[in-house]
mmJSON file of the N, C-alpha and C atoms, coordinates in Angstrom:
{"data_MODEL":{"atom_site":{
"group_PDB":["ATOM","ATOM","ATOM","ATOM","ATOM","ATOM","ATOM","ATOM","ATOM","ATOM","ATOM","ATOM","ATOM","ATOM","ATOM","ATOM","ATOM","ATOM","ATOM","ATOM","ATOM","ATOM","ATOM","ATOM","ATOM","ATOM","ATOM","ATOM","ATOM","ATOM","ATOM","ATOM","ATOM","ATOM","ATOM","ATOM","ATOM","ATOM","ATOM","ATOM","ATOM","ATOM","ATOM","ATOM","ATOM","ATOM","ATOM","ATOM","ATOM","ATOM","ATOM","ATOM","ATOM","ATOM","ATOM","ATOM","ATOM","ATOM","ATOM","ATOM","ATOM","ATOM","ATOM","ATOM","ATOM","ATOM","ATOM","ATOM","ATOM","ATOM","ATOM","ATOM","ATOM","ATOM","ATOM","ATOM","ATOM","ATOM","ATOM","ATOM","ATOM","ATOM","ATOM","ATOM","ATOM","ATOM","ATOM","ATOM","ATOM","ATOM","ATOM","ATOM","ATOM","ATOM","ATOM","ATOM","ATOM","ATOM","ATOM","ATOM","ATOM","ATOM","ATOM","ATOM","ATOM","ATOM","ATOM","ATOM","ATOM","ATOM","ATOM","ATOM","ATOM","ATOM","ATOM","ATOM","ATOM","ATOM","ATOM","ATOM","ATOM","ATOM","ATOM","ATOM","ATOM","ATOM","ATOM","ATOM","ATOM","ATOM","ATOM","ATOM","ATOM","ATOM","ATOM","ATOM","ATOM","ATOM","ATOM","ATOM","ATOM","ATOM","ATOM","ATOM","ATOM","ATOM","ATOM","ATOM","ATOM","ATOM","ATOM","ATOM","ATOM","ATOM","ATOM","ATOM","ATOM","ATOM","ATOM","ATOM","ATOM","ATOM","ATOM","ATOM","ATOM","ATOM","ATOM","ATOM","ATOM","ATOM","ATOM","ATOM","ATOM","ATOM","ATOM","ATOM","ATOM","ATOM","ATOM","ATOM","ATOM","ATOM","ATOM","ATOM","ATOM","ATOM","ATOM","ATOM","ATOM","ATOM","ATOM","ATOM","ATOM","ATOM","ATOM","ATOM","ATOM","ATOM","ATOM","ATOM","ATOM","ATOM","ATOM","ATOM","ATOM","ATOM","ATOM","ATOM","ATOM","ATOM","ATOM","ATOM","ATOM","ATOM","ATOM","ATOM","ATOM","ATOM","ATOM","ATOM","ATOM","ATOM"],
"id":[1,2,3,4,5,6,7,8,9,10,11,12,13,14,15,16,17,18,19,20,21,22,23,24,25,26,27,28,29,30,31,32,33,34,35,36,37,38,39,40,41,42,43,44,45,46,47,48,49,50,51,52,53,54,55,56,57,58,59,60,61,62,63,64,65,66,67,68,69,70,71,72,73,74,75,76,77,78,79,80,81,82,83,84,85,86,87,88,89,90,91,92,93,94,95,96,97,98,99,100,101,102,103,104,105,106,107,108,109,110,111,112,113,114,115,116,117,118,119,120,121,122,123,124,125,126,127,128,129,130,131,132,133,134,135,136,137,138,139,140,141,142,143,144,145,146,147,148,149,150,151,152,153,154,155,156,157,158,159,160,161,162,163,164,165,166,167,168,169,170,171,172,173,174,175,176,177,178,179,180,181,182,183,184,185,186,187,188,189,190,191,192,193,194,195,196,197,198,199,200,201,202,203,204,205,206,207,208,209,210,211,212,213,214,215,216,217,218,219,220,221,222],
"type_symbol":["N","C","C","N","C","C","N","C","C","N","C","C","N","C","C","N","C","C","N","C","C","N","C","C","N","C","C","N","C","C","N","C","C","N","C","C","N","C","C","N","C","C","N","C","C","N","C","C","N","C","C","N","C","C","N","C","C","N","C","C","N","C","C","N","C","C","N","C","C","N","C","C","N","C","C","N","C","C","N","C","C","N","C","C","N","C","C","N","C","C","N","C","C","N","C","C","N","C","C","N","C","C","N","C","C","N","C","C","N","C","C","N","C","C","N","C","C","N","C","C","N","C","C","N","C","C","N","C","C","N","C","C","N","C","C","N","C","C","N","C","C","N","C","C","N","C","C","N","C","C","N","C","C","N","C","C","N","C","C","N","C","C","N","C","C","N","C","C","N","C","C","N","C","C","N","C","C","N","C","C","N","C","C","N","C","C","N","C","C","N","C","C","N","C","C","N","C","C","N","C","C","N","C","C","N","C","C","N","C","C","N","C","C","N","C","C","N","C","C","N","C","C"],
"label_atom_id":["N","CA","C","N","CA","C","N","CA","C","N","CA","C","N","CA","C","N","CA","C","N","CA","C","N","CA","C","N","CA","C","N","CA","C","N","CA","C","N","CA","C","N","CA","C","N","CA","C","N","CA","C","N","CA","C","N","CA","C","N","CA","C","N","CA","C","N","CA","C","N","CA","C","N","CA","C","N","CA","C","N","CA","C","N","CA","C","N","CA","C","N","CA","C","N","CA","C","N","CA","C","N","CA","C","N","CA","C","N","CA","C","N","CA","C","N","CA","C","N","CA","C","N","CA","C","N","CA","C","N","CA","C","N","CA","C","N","CA","C","N","CA","C","N","CA","C","N","CA","C","N","CA","C","N","CA","C","N","CA","C","N","CA","C","N","CA","C","N","CA","C","N","CA","C","N","CA","C","N","CA","C","N","CA","C","N","CA","C","N","CA","C","N","CA","C","N","CA","C","N","CA","C","N","CA","C","N","CA","C","N","CA","C","N","CA","C","N","CA","C","N","CA","C","N","CA","C","N","CA","C","N","CA","C","N","CA","C","N","CA","C","N","CA","C","N","CA","C","N","CA","C","N","CA","C","N","CA","C"],
"label_alt_id":[null,null,null,null,null,null,null,null,null,null,null,null,null,null,null,null,null,null,null,null,null,null,null,null,null,null,null,null,null,null,null,null,null,null,null,null,null,null,null,null,null,null,null,null,null,null,null,null,null,null,null,null,null,null,null,null,null,null,null,null,null,null,null,null,null,null,null,null,null,null,null,null,null,null,null,null,null,null,null,null,null,null,null,null,null,null,null,null,null,null,null,null,null,null,null,null,null,null,null,null,null,null,null,null,null,null,null,null,null,null,null,null,null,null,null,null,null,null,null,null,null,null,null,null,null,null,null,null,null,null,null,null,null,null,null,null,null,null,null,null,null,null,null,null,null,null,null,null,null,null,null,null,null,null,null,null,null,null,null,null,null,null,null,null,null,null,null,null,null,null,null,null,null,null,null,null,null,null,null,null,null,null,null,null,null,null,null,null,null,null,null,null,null,null,null,null,null,null,null,null,null,null,null,null,null,null,null,null,null,null,null,null,null,null,null,null,null,null,null,null,null,null],
"label_comp_id":["MET","MET","MET","LEU","LEU","LEU","ALA","ALA","ALA","ILE","ILE","ILE","ARG","ARG","ARG","LEU","LEU","LEU","PRO","PRO","PRO","ALA","ALA","ALA","GLU","GLU","GLU","ILE","ILE","ILE","GLU","GLU","GLU","ASN","ASN","ASN","ARG","ARG","ARG","LEU","LEU","LEU","ASP","ASP","ASP","VAL","VAL","VAL","LEU","LEU","LEU","ALA","ALA","ALA","LYS","LYS","LYS","SER","SER","SER","THR","THR","THR","GLY","GLY","GLY","ARG","ARG","ARG","THR","THR","THR","LYS","LYS","LYS","THR","THR","THR","PHE","PHE","PHE","TYR","TYR","TYR","ALA","ALA","ALA","LYS","LYS","LYS","GLU","GLU","GLU","ALA","ALA","ALA","ILE","ILE","ILE","LEU","LEU","LEU","GLN","GLN","GLN","HIS","HIS","HIS","LEU","LEU","LEU","ASP","ASP","ASP","ASP","ASP","ASP","LEU","LEU","LEU","GLU","GLU","GLU","ASP","ASP","ASP","LEU","LEU","LEU","TYR","TYR","TYR","LEU","LEU","LEU","ALA","ALA","ALA","GLU","GLU","GLU","GLN","GLN","GLN","ARG","ARG","ARG","LEU","LEU","LEU","LYS","LYS","LYS","ASP","ASP","ASP","ILE","ILE","ILE","GLN","GLN","GLN","GLU","GLU","GLU","GLY","GLY","GLY","ARG","ARG","ARG","THR","THR","THR","LYS","LYS","LYS","THR","THR","THR","ILE","ILE","ILE","PRO","PRO","PRO","LEU","LEU","LEU","GLU","GLU","GLU","GLU","GLU","GLU","VAL","VAL","VAL","MET","MET","MET","MET","MET","MET","ASN","ASN","ASN","TYR","TYR","TYR","GLY","GLY","GLY","LEU","LEU","LEU","GLU","GLU","GLU","GLY","GLY","GLY"],
"label_asym_id":["A","A","A","A","A","A","A","A","A","A","A","A","A","A","A","A","A","A","A","A","A","A","A","A","A","A","A","A","A","A","A","A","A","A","A","A","A","A","A","A","A","A","A","A","A","A","A","A","A","A","A","A","A","A","A","A","A","A","A","A","A","A","A","A","A","A","A","A","A","A","A","A","A","A","A","A","A","A","A","A","A","A","A","A","A","A","A","A","A","A","A","A","A","A","A","A","A","A","A","A","A","A","A","A","A","A","A","A","A","A","A","A","A","A","A","A","A","A","A","A","A","A","A","A","A","A","A","A","A","A","A","A","A","A","A","A","A","A","A","A","A","A","A","A","A","A","A","A","A","A","A","A","A","A","A","A","A","A","A","A","A","A","A","A","A","A","A","A","A","A","A","A","A","A","A","A","A","A","A","A","A","A","A","A","A","A","A","A","A","A","A","A","A","A","A","A","A","A","A","A","A","A","A","A","A","A","A","A","A","A","A","A","A","A","A","A","A","A","A","A","A","A"],
"label_entity_id":["1","1","1","1","1","1","1","1","1","1","1","1","1","1","1","1","1","1","1","1","1","1","1","1","1","1","1","1","1","1","1","1","1","1","1","1","1","1","1","1","1","1","1","1","1","1","1","1","1","1","1","1","1","1","1","1","1","1","1","1","1","1","1","1","1","1","1","1","1","1","1","1","1","1","1","1","1","1","1","1","1","1","1","1","1","1","1","1","1","1","1","1","1","1","1","1","1","1","1","1","1","1","1","1","1","1","1","1","1","1","1","1","1","1","1","1","1","1","1","1","1","1","1","1","1","1","1","1","1","1","1","1","1","1","1","1","1","1","1","1","1","1","1","1","1","1","1","1","1","1","1","1","1","1","1","1","1","1","1","1","1","1","1","1","1","1","1","1","1","1","1","1","1","1","1","1","1","1","1","1","1","1","1","1","1","1","1","1","1","1","1","1","1","1","1","1","1","1","1","1","1","1","1","1","1","1","1","1","1","1","1","1","1","1","1","1","1","1","1","1","1","1"],
"label_seq_id":[1,1,1,2,2,2,3,3,3,4,4,4,5,5,5,6,6,6,7,7,7,8,8,8,9,9,9,10,10,10,11,11,11,12,12,12,13,13,13,14,14,14,15,15,15,16,16,16,17,17,17,18,18,18,19,19,19,20,20,20,21,21,21,22,22,22,23,23,23,24,24,24,25,25,25,26,26,26,27,27,27,28,28,28,29,29,29,30,30,30,31,31,31,32,32,32,33,33,33,34,34,34,35,35,35,36,36,36,37,37,37,38,38,38,39,39,39,40,40,40,41,41,41,42,42,42,43,43,43,44,44,44,45,45,45,46,46,46,47,47,47,48,48,48,49,49,49,50,50,50,51,51,51,52,52,52,53,53,53,54,54,54,55,55,55,56,56,56,57,57,57,58,58,58,59,59,59,60,60,60,61,61,61,62,62,62,63,63,63,64,64,64,65,65,65,66,66,66,67,67,67,68,68,68,69,69,69,70,70,70,71,71,71,72,72,72,73,73,73,74,74,74],
"pdbx_PDB_ins_code":[null,null,null,null,null,null,null,null,null,null,null,null,null,null,null,null,null,null,null,null,null,null,null,null,null,null,null,null,null,null,null,null,null,null,null,null,null,null,null,null,null,null,null,null,null,null,null,null,null,null,null,null,null,null,null,null,null,null,null,null,null,null,null,null,null,null,null,null,null,null,null,null,null,null,null,null,null,null,null,null,null,null,null,null,null,null,null,null,null,null,null,null,null,null,null,null,null,null,null,null,null,null,null,null,null,null,null,null,null,null,null,null,null,null,null,null,null,null,null,null,null,null,null,null,null,null,null,null,null,null,null,null,null,null,null,null,null,null,null,null,null,null,null,null,null,null,null,null,null,null,null,null,null,null,null,null,null,null,null,null,null,null,null,null,null,null,null,null,null,null,null,null,null,null,null,null,null,null,null,null,null,null,null,null,null,null,null,null,null,null,null,null,null,null,null,null,null,null,null,null,null,null,null,null,null,null,null,null,null,null,null,null,null,null,null,null,null,null,null,null,null,null],
"Cartn_x":[-21.303,-21.466,-21.087,-20.503,-20.056,-20.581,-21.195,-21.669,-20.924,-20.34,-19.603,-20.035,-19.909,-20.166,-18.819,-18.655,-17.401,-17.59,-16.555,-16.632,-16.861,-17.526,-17.875,-16.651,-15.527,-14.315,-13.866,-13.886,-13.485,-14.51,-15.77,-16.844,-16.691,-16.403,-16.224,-15.013,-13.937,-12.739,-13.024,-13.73,-14.107,-14.998,-15.932,-16.836,-16.068,-15.157,-14.37,-13.537,-12.881,-12.052,-12.891,-14.01,-14.877,-15.39,-15.836,-16.368,-15.287,-14.081,-13.017,-12.445,-12.659,-12.094,-13.137,-14.397,-15.442,-15.59,-14.895,-15.041,-15.994,-16.342,-17.281,-16.537,-17.25,-16.688,-16.398,-17.253,-17.057,-15.744,-15.43,-14.168,-12.992,-12.97,-11.843,-11.814,-12.964,-13.006,-12.449,-12.847,-12.357,-10.849,-10.355,-8.919,-8.136,-8.635,-7.956,-7.925,-9.039,-9.107,-8.16,-8.16,-7.278,-5.813,-5.436,-4.043,-3.651,-4.521,-4.213,-4.179,-5.072,-5.05,-3.74,-3.276,-1.991,-0.87,-0.859,0.17,0.085,-1.122,-1.296,-0.87,-1.257,-0.878,0.639,1.305,2.767,3.387,2.858,3.375,3.238,2.059,1.836,2.676,2.869,3.721,5.167,5.652,7.021,7.202,6.223,6.309,6.338,5.546,5.526,6.849,7.409,8.695,9.794,9.797,10.787,10.652,9.43,9.191,9.689,9.422,9.883,11.407,12.09,13.556,14.052,13.478,13.907,13.688,12.652,12.341,12.952,13.768,14.484,13.655,12.481,11.628,12.007,12.791,13.257,14.627,15.366,16.708,16.838,17.848,18.133,19.277,19.384,20.469,21.164,22.473,23.192,23.031,22.96,22.791,23.875,25.106,26.218,25.971,25.428,25.137,24.035,23.002,21.911,22.45,23.244,23.792,24.686,25.507,26.37,25.541,24.466,23.611,22.978,22.761,22.137,23.139,24.412,25.448,25.526,25.189,25.236,26.469,26.962,28.131,27.688,28.43,28.07,28.932],
"Cartn_y":[3.119,1.868,2.087,1.068,1.126,-0.097,0.125,-0.991,-0.922,-2.034,-2.055,-3.246,-3.073,-4.173,-4.697,-5.987,-6.611,-7.42,-7.512,-8.409,-9.843,-10.639,-12.013,-12.808,-12.611,-13.363,-13.102,-11.842,-11.497,-12.024,-11.869,-12.378,-13.883,-14.602,-16.056,-16.418,-15.689,-15.951,-15.716,-14.635,-14.363,-15.47,-15.916,-17.004,-18.264,-18.658,-19.877,-19.736,-18.611,-18.374,-18.397,-17.707,-17.652,-19.035,-19.795,-21.132,-22.079,-21.94,-22.864,-22.542,-21.324,-20.936,-20.725,-20.647,-20.407,-18.943,-18.081,-16.644,-16.065,-14.808,-14.18,-13.463,-13.252,-12.46,-11.041,-10.537,-9.197,-9.109,-10.148,-10.171,-9.996,-10.793,-10.742,-9.455,-8.938,-7.667,-6.552,-6.553,-5.545,-5.666,-6.891,-7.112,-6.613,-6.912,-6.493,-4.971,-4.335,-2.873,-2.244,-2.755,-2.2,-2.341,-3.498,-3.71,-2.75,-2.598,-1.7,-0.24,0.132,1.497,1.774,0.812,0.969,1.207,0.41,0.557,1.919,2.348,3.647,4.798,4.727,5.784,5.857,4.696,4.67,5.289,4.927,5.456,6.973,7.485,8.929,9.687,9.11,9.736,9.789,8.687,8.651,9.666,9.752,10.728,12.158,12.431,13.776,14.094,13.111,13.332,13.6,12.834,13.048,14.452,14.878,16.226,17.284,17.075,18.013,18.116,16.985,16.979,17.702,17.37,17.976,19.48,19.952,21.383,22.111,21.398,22.023,22.308,21.723,21.961,21.07,20.061,19.172,18.66,18.141,17.657,16.188,15.573,14.185,14.157,13.059,12.866,11.563,11.601,10.37,9.308,8.05,6.941,6.942,7.214,7.221,8.228,9.383,10.415,9.959,9.354,8.843,7.785,6.862,5.793,6.372,7.374,8.012,8.683,9.371,10.068,9.117,7.866,6.881,5.899,6.179,5.332,3.95,3.851,2.564,2.506,1.304,1.127,0.798,1.243,1.017,0.084],
"Cartn_z":[2.548,1.828,0.368,-0.204,-1.589,-2.324,-3.445,-4.27,-5.595,-5.996,-7.256,-8.104,-9.396,-10.325,-10.783,-10.666,-11.065,-12.335,-13.142,-14.29,-13.806,-14.625,-14.246,-13.817,-14.493,-14.159,-12.719,-12.313,-10.946,-9.952,-10.261,-9.394,-9.191,-10.266,-10.171,-9.323,-9.504,-8.698,-7.219,-6.917,-5.522,-4.976,-5.788,-5.399,-5.032,-5.902,-5.668,-4.403,-4.252,-3.073,-1.803,-1.817,-0.637,-0.266,-1.246,-0.966,-0.463,-0.993,-0.59,0.783,1.269,2.562,3.651,3.255,4.244,4.626,3.95,4.196,3.157,3.329,2.394,1.269,0.177,-0.92,-0.429,0.433,0.984,1.743,2.512,3.258,2.306,1.238,0.309,-0.505,-0.866,-1.588,-0.703,0.556,1.5,1.684,1.85,2.019,0.804,-0.385,-1.612,-1.726,-1.414,-1.486,-0.472,0.755,1.787,1.405,0.894,0.499,-0.625,-1.59,-2.708,-2.242,-1.346,-0.809,-0.086,0.711,1.398,0.39,-0.664,-1.697,-2.382,-2.717,-3.373,-2.467,-1.194,-0.257,-0.117,-0.036,0.039,-1.21,-2.367,-3.63,-3.689,-3.372,-3.45,-2.423,-1.242,-0.234,-0.729,-1.294,-1.814,-2.941,-3.83,-4.926,-4.397,-3.366,-2.791,-2.104,-1.386,-0.72,-1.747,-2.844,-3.898,-4.484,-4.726,-5.261,-4.275,-2.977,-1.951,-1.951,-2.101,-2.131,-3.377,-4.521,-5.785,-5.805,-5.112,-5.102,-3.906,-3.118,-2.014,-0.78,-0.659,0.513,1.693,1.427,2.49,2.087,3.041,2.725,3.11,2.565,2.911,3.911,4.629,5.584,5.216,5.023,4.678,5.766,5.347,6.28,7.347,6.952,7.911,9.035,8.684,9.682,10.635,10.112,10.949,11.904,11.379,12.219,13.309,12.962,13.943,15.035,14.638,15.605,16.608,16.196,17.076,17.655,17.481,18.052,17.429,16.173,15.483,14.602,14.411,13.542,12.133,11.145,9.759,9.015],
"occupancy":[1.0,1.0,1.0,1.0,1.0,1.0,1.0,1.0,1.0,1.0,1.0,1.0,1.0,1.0,1.0,1.0,1.0,1.0,1.0,1.0,1.0,1.0,1.0,1.0,1.0,1.0,1.0,1.0,1.0,1.0,1.0,1.0,1.0,1.0,1.0,1.0,1.0,1.0,1.0,1.0,1.0,1.0,1.0,1.0,1.0,1.0,1.0,1.0,1.0,1.0,1.0,1.0,1.0,1.0,1.0,1.0,1.0,1.0,1.0,1.0,1.0,1.0,1.0,1.0,1.0,1.0,1.0,1.0,1.0,1.0,1.0,1.0,1.0,1.0,1.0,1.0,1.0,1.0,1.0,1.0,1.0,1.0,1.0,1.0,1.0,1.0,1.0,1.0,1.0,1.0,1.0,1.0,1.0,1.0,1.0,1.0,1.0,1.0,1.0,1.0,1.0,1.0,1.0,1.0,1.0,1.0,1.0,1.0,1.0,1.0,1.0,1.0,1.0,1.0,1.0,1.0,1.0,1.0,1.0,1.0,1.0,1.0,1.0,1.0,1.0,1.0,1.0,1.0,1.0,1.0,1.0,1.0,1.0,1.0,1.0,1.0,1.0,1.0,1.0,1.0,1.0,1.0,1.0,1.0,1.0,1.0,1.0,1.0,1.0,1.0,1.0,1.0,1.0,1.0,1.0,1.0,1.0,1.0,1.0,1.0,1.0,1.0,1.0,1.0,1.0,1.0,1.0,1.0,1.0,1.0,1.0,1.0,1.0,1.0,1.0,1.0,1.0,1.0,1.0,1.0,1.0,1.0,1.0,1.0,1.0,1.0,1.0,1.0,1.0,1.0,1.0,1.0,1.0,1.0,1.0,1.0,1.0,1.0,1.0,1.0,1.0,1.0,1.0,1.0,1.0,1.0,1.0,1.0,1.0,1.0,1.0,1.0,1.0,1.0,1.0,1.0,1.0,1.0,1.0,1.0,1.0,1.0],
"B_iso_or_equiv":[0.0,0.0,0.0,0.0,0.0,0.0,0.0,0.0,0.0,0.0,0.0,0.0,0.0,0.0,0.0,0.0,0.0,0.0,0.0,0.0,0.0,0.0,0.0,0.0,0.0,0.0,0.0,0.0,0.0,0.0,0.0,0.0,0.0,0.0,0.0,0.0,0.0,0.0,0.0,0.0,0.0,0.0,0.0,0.0,0.0,0.0,0.0,0.0,0.0,0.0,0.0,0.0,0.0,0.0,0.0,0.0,0.0,0.0,0.0,0.0,0.0,0.0,0.0,0.0,0.0,0.0,0.0,0.0,0.0,0.0,0.0,0.0,0.0,0.0,0.0,0.0,0.0,0.0,0.0,0.0,0.0,0.0,0.0,0.0,0.0,0.0,0.0,0.0,0.0,0.0,0.0,0.0,0.0,0.0,0.0,0.0,0.0,0.0,0.0,0.0,0.0,0.0,0.0,0.0,0.0,0.0,0.0,0.0,0.0,0.0,0.0,0.0,0.0,0.0,0.0,0.0,0.0,0.0,0.0,0.0,0.0,0.0,0.0,0.0,0.0,0.0,0.0,0.0,0.0,0.0,0.0,0.0,0.0,0.0,0.0,0.0,0.0,0.0,0.0,0.0,0.0,0.0,0.0,0.0,0.0,0.0,0.0,0.0,0.0,0.0,0.0,0.0,0.0,0.0,0.0,0.0,0.0,0.0,0.0,0.0,0.0,0.0,0.0,0.0,0.0,0.0,0.0,0.0,0.0,0.0,0.0,0.0,0.0,0.0,0.0,0.0,0.0,0.0,0.0,0.0,0.0,0.0,0.0,0.0,0.0,0.0,0.0,0.0,0.0,0.0,0.0,0.0,0.0,0.0,0.0,0.0,0.0,0.0,0.0,0.0,0.0,0.0,0.0,0.0,0.0,0.0,0.0,0.0,0.0,0.0,0.0,0.0,0.0,0.0,0.0,0.0,0.0,0.0,0.0,0.0,0.0,0.0],
"pdbx_formal_charge":[null,null,null,null,null,null,null,null,null,null,null,null,null,null,null,null,null,null,null,null,null,null,null,null,null,null,null,null,null,null,null,null,null,null,null,null,null,null,null,null,null,null,null,null,null,null,null,null,null,null,null,null,null,null,null,null,null,null,null,null,null,null,null,null,null,null,null,null,null,null,null,null,null,null,null,null,null,null,null,null,null,null,null,null,null,null,null,null,null,null,null,null,null,null,null,null,null,null,null,null,null,null,null,null,null,null,null,null,null,null,null,null,null,null,null,null,null,null,null,null,null,null,null,null,null,null,null,null,null,null,null,null,null,null,null,null,null,null,null,null,null,null,null,null,null,null,null,null,null,null,null,null,null,null,null,null,null,null,null,null,null,null,null,null,null,null,null,null,null,null,null,null,null,null,null,null,null,null,null,null,null,null,null,null,null,null,null,null,null,null,null,null,null,null,null,null,null,null,null,null,null,null,null,null,null,null,null,null,null,null,null,null,null,null,null,null,null,null,null,null,null,null],
"auth_seq_id":[1,1,1,2,2,2,3,3,3,4,4,4,5,5,5,6,6,6,7,7,7,8,8,8,9,9,9,10,10,10,11,11,11,12,12,12,13,13,13,14,14,14,15,15,15,16,16,16,17,17,17,18,18,18,19,19,19,20,20,20,21,21,21,22,22,22,23,23,23,24,24,24,25,25,25,26,26,26,27,27,27,28,28,28,29,29,29,30,30,30,31,31,31,32,32,32,33,33,33,34,34,34,35,35,35,36,36,36,37,37,37,38,38,38,39,39,39,40,40,40,41,41,41,42,42,42,43,43,43,44,44,44,45,45,45,46,46,46,47,47,47,48,48,48,49,49,49,50,50,50,51,51,51,52,52,52,53,53,53,54,54,54,55,55,55,56,56,56,57,57,57,58,58,58,59,59,59,60,60,60,61,61,61,62,62,62,63,63,63,64,64,64,65,65,65,66,66,66,67,67,67,68,68,68,69,69,69,70,70,70,71,71,71,72,72,72,73,73,73,74,74,74],
"auth_comp_id":["MET","MET","MET","LEU","LEU","LEU","ALA","ALA","ALA","ILE","ILE","ILE","ARG","ARG","ARG","LEU","LEU","LEU","PRO","PRO","PRO","ALA","ALA","ALA","GLU","GLU","GLU","ILE","ILE","ILE","GLU","GLU","GLU","ASN","ASN","ASN","ARG","ARG","ARG","LEU","LEU","LEU","ASP","ASP","ASP","VAL","VAL","VAL","LEU","LEU","LEU","ALA","ALA","ALA","LYS","LYS","LYS","SER","SER","SER","THR","THR","THR","GLY","GLY","GLY","ARG","ARG","ARG","THR","THR","THR","LYS","LYS","LYS","THR","THR","THR","PHE","PHE","PHE","TYR","TYR","TYR","ALA","ALA","ALA","LYS","LYS","LYS","GLU","GLU","GLU","ALA","ALA","ALA","ILE","ILE","ILE","LEU","LEU","LEU","GLN","GLN","GLN","HIS","HIS","HIS","LEU","LEU","LEU","ASP","ASP","ASP","ASP","ASP","ASP","LEU","LEU","LEU","GLU","GLU","GLU","ASP","ASP","ASP","LEU","LEU","LEU","TYR","TYR","TYR","LEU","LEU","LEU","ALA","ALA","ALA","GLU","GLU","GLU","GLN","GLN","GLN","ARG","ARG","ARG","LEU","LEU","LEU","LYS","LYS","LYS","ASP","ASP","ASP","ILE","ILE","ILE","GLN","GLN","GLN","GLU","GLU","GLU","GLY","GLY","GLY","ARG","ARG","ARG","THR","THR","THR","LYS","LYS","LYS","THR","THR","THR","ILE","ILE","ILE","PRO","PRO","PRO","LEU","LEU","LEU","GLU","GLU","GLU","GLU","GLU","GLU","VAL","VAL","VAL","MET","MET","MET","MET","MET","MET","ASN","ASN","ASN","TYR","TYR","TYR","GLY","GLY","GLY","LEU","LEU","LEU","GLU","GLU","GLU","GLY","GLY","GLY"],
"auth_asym_id":["A","A","A","A","A","A","A","A","A","A","A","A","A","A","A","A","A","A","A","A","A","A","A","A","A","A","A","A","A","A","A","A","A","A","A","A","A","A","A","A","A","A","A","A","A","A","A","A","A","A","A","A","A","A","A","A","A","A","A","A","A","A","A","A","A","A","A","A","A","A","A","A","A","A","A","A","A","A","A","A","A","A","A","A","A","A","A","A","A","A","A","A","A","A","A","A","A","A","A","A","A","A","A","A","A","A","A","A","A","A","A","A","A","A","A","A","A","A","A","A","A","A","A","A","A","A","A","A","A","A","A","A","A","A","A","A","A","A","A","A","A","A","A","A","A","A","A","A","A","A","A","A","A","A","A","A","A","A","A","A","A","A","A","A","A","A","A","A","A","A","A","A","A","A","A","A","A","A","A","A","A","A","A","A","A","A","A","A","A","A","A","A","A","A","A","A","A","A","A","A","A","A","A","A","A","A","A","A","A","A","A","A","A","A","A","A","A","A","A","A","A","A"],
"auth_atom_id":["N","CA","C","N","CA","C","N","CA","C","N","CA","C","N","CA","C","N","CA","C","N","CA","C","N","CA","C","N","CA","C","N","CA","C","N","CA","C","N","CA","C","N","CA","C","N","CA","C","N","CA","C","N","CA","C","N","CA","C","N","CA","C","N","CA","C","N","CA","C","N","CA","C","N","CA","C","N","CA","C","N","CA","C","N","CA","C","N","CA","C","N","CA","C","N","CA","C","N","CA","C","N","CA","C","N","CA","C","N","CA","C","N","CA","C","N","CA","C","N","CA","C","N","CA","C","N","CA","C","N","CA","C","N","CA","C","N","CA","C","N","CA","C","N","CA","C","N","CA","C","N","CA","C","N","CA","C","N","CA","C","N","CA","C","N","CA","C","N","CA","C","N","CA","C","N","CA","C","N","CA","C","N","CA","C","N","CA","C","N","CA","C","N","CA","C","N","CA","C","N","CA","C","N","CA","C","N","CA","C","N","CA","C","N","CA","C","N","CA","C","N","CA","C","N","CA","C","N","CA","C","N","CA","C","N","CA","C","N","CA","C","N","CA","C","N","CA","C","N","CA","C","N","CA","C","N","CA","C"],
"pdbx_PDB_model_num":[1,1,1,1,1,1,1,1,1,1,1,1,1,1,1,1,1,1,1,1,1,1,1,1,1,1,1,1,1,1,1,1,1,1,1,1,1,1,1,1,1,1,1,1,1,1,1,1,1,1,1,1,1,1,1,1,1,1,1,1,1,1,1,1,1,1,1,1,1,1,1,1,1,1,1,1,1,1,1,1,1,1,1,1,1,1,1,1,1,1,1,1,1,1,1,1,1,1,1,1,1,1,1,1,1,1,1,1,1,1,1,1,1,1,1,1,1,1,1,1,1,1,1,1,1,1,1,1,1,1,1,1,1,1,1,1,1,1,1,1,1,1,1,1,1,1,1,1,1,1,1,1,1,1,1,1,1,1,1,1,1,1,1,1,1,1,1,1,1,1,1,1,1,1,1,1,1,1,1,1,1,1,1,1,1,1,1,1,1,1,1,1,1,1,1,1,1,1,1,1,1,1,1,1,1,1,1,1,1,1,1,1,1,1,1,1,1,1,1,1,1,1]
}}}
């Protein structure tokens, strides 16, 4: 369980949204956190992959080669 204190402005926005849609503030807080976590995880994964490429730990494959390997036209 996580308990957080929000600034009044955010709390009010959540209140208005929840009342206008019939959902709970918890629902929207959870949705916002999940969406942001997805974005952060994607960002950190991309940064790690770039670092791996720059340091020679992994290689890239040209799009044309990938398409050829799967019998696709470019």
